[in-house]
N, C-alpha and C positions, 0 to 999 in steps of 0.2 A: 144213563149212559154207557152205550157198548163201547169195548175196552178200544176197537181201532189197530190197524197196524201196530207191529210192533219192530220198533227199531232192529237194523240189521236183514230184516226181510224185505223182498219185494214189494215194493208199494203197488196197491191196486190201480190195476189199468182204470182208465174211463175216457170217452167222447163226449165233450158239451160243446154245445154252440155259444160264440161268443165272439168279440171283436175288441178293437184295439184302436185308438186315437190315435193318427198319426198327421202331422199338421190338422187340417181339416177334415180330414177324413175318415168316417168311423170303418174301417173293414171290417168286414162279416165271415166268419168261417168256424169249422168244427174244429177243435182241438182236441188234441190224442196224447196222455200223458206218456206215450211207449215210443210215439215220435217223435220226441223230446230228446231222447237218448244221445249221451255226448256231451250234453252240459246238463248243470245244478239245473234243481227248479223248486222253487220256493213257491207252494201254495199254501195261500192265505185266504180262508173260510173266513166270510165275515158275514153277521144279519143281515144287511139292509143297505140297499144304496141312498145314499144324501140322508144318513143320522149322524149323530155328531161324531162321537168314536170313530165309526166308519170313515168318514169320512178324513179326520185326522191321519188316523192309520195311513189311507191309502192314497193321501197327500204326502204324507212322507216316505211312502215307498215310491212315488212316482219321480219325486224331488229327485232323490238317489239311486236312480236308476244305473247312473253311469258305476257307482261301487257296486251294485251285484253285476252289470255288463264285465268289470273288472275283474269281477273273482268267477269269470262263464256262466254267471247263471241270468235263469228268466224268474219273473215272477207274474206269476200267475193269480187275479181273485176272483174267488167262487162264493157266488152268494146264491138264493131261491130267486130272486126276482128274475126276469125275462131280458134279450138281449134288446130290446128296446128302453127298459128305465136304463141299464148298462150305457148304452150310448148317451142318454140324455145326462148320466152321470158323470162321466167321462168329459162330455163336452163341458159340465158345466163347473167340475175341476179342474180340467187340463189333465187329468188322468192319462197315461202314456204308457201301460201296461195292459196286457191283454185282461179282459175281466168277463167273467164265464160264467153262465144262466144254467145252475142247477133246480132247475125249477121244482122235479120228483123230487128231489133231496136225494136222489139214489146216491151220487157220491158222498155226499155228507154223511150218510149212514153206511158207507163203506170206509169211512174215516172215523166211523165210529163219531160225529161233532151234533148229531140233532142234538137238539133240546128242547123241552114241551115248552109252550108258550113265547119263546124266540128262534123258534125255528131249528137253528144253526150257532152252534158255539162258536167264537171266536177263535183260531186257531191257526199254527202255523204249522206246516210240513217240510219239513227241508230233505227233496230228494237226487242224490247221487248222478250222477253223469253216469253210472252203470242201471239204474231204477231200482236201488235200495234204496230205503227207508233211510233216514241217516241223523235226523235228528226230530221229536216234535215239542210243540206244546200248546195243549188243550186250556184255555181260560174256564175257571168257574162260573167267573159274573161277569167275565167279560167290560169290564170299565175301562181296561186302560190293555196297552199291546205291544209285541215284543217290538223293541227299538231295531232302527235301522243297524246301529251299532252293534247288537247283539246278534242279529242275523248276520250280518258278515262274517262276526267273529264263528261265529259257530261254520256257515261257509267256510272261511279258511282252512279249516279240518279235514273239507268233504275232498279238495282236491280230484285231478281226472284220473281215471284208473291207469 
């Protein structure tokens, strides 16, 4: 596994296709990390749509979006599945955060979270409003995930520059 970006340094920029479910509309667009400057961004890499742990993780983050918004943060889910799969996943579970398609795993490679067999390691990166990586957690096995409370605690220390 590559080491990926280091905390305290600018996070690797990327643009990925994705979409977000709002009411009954799944709005598709490209998401660029540098375009989100001014707000913190939580990048939640996950191995796959509609898998047991990934579903629990993203449902937890989606139901806690108000907590993230209260900390002036966005949450983006990133996995290797395509946007059509993400739309089905979002609709099936009422997920309200953008889900991004890293089908070539280029962004996962830039963040050092590719893994043989599962494709992508379950990982979370907290990017400050200034585009600097402030905190990260990369799981070895991925059977559990970082809780909403843990992420909120980490985010509360980031603040706006």
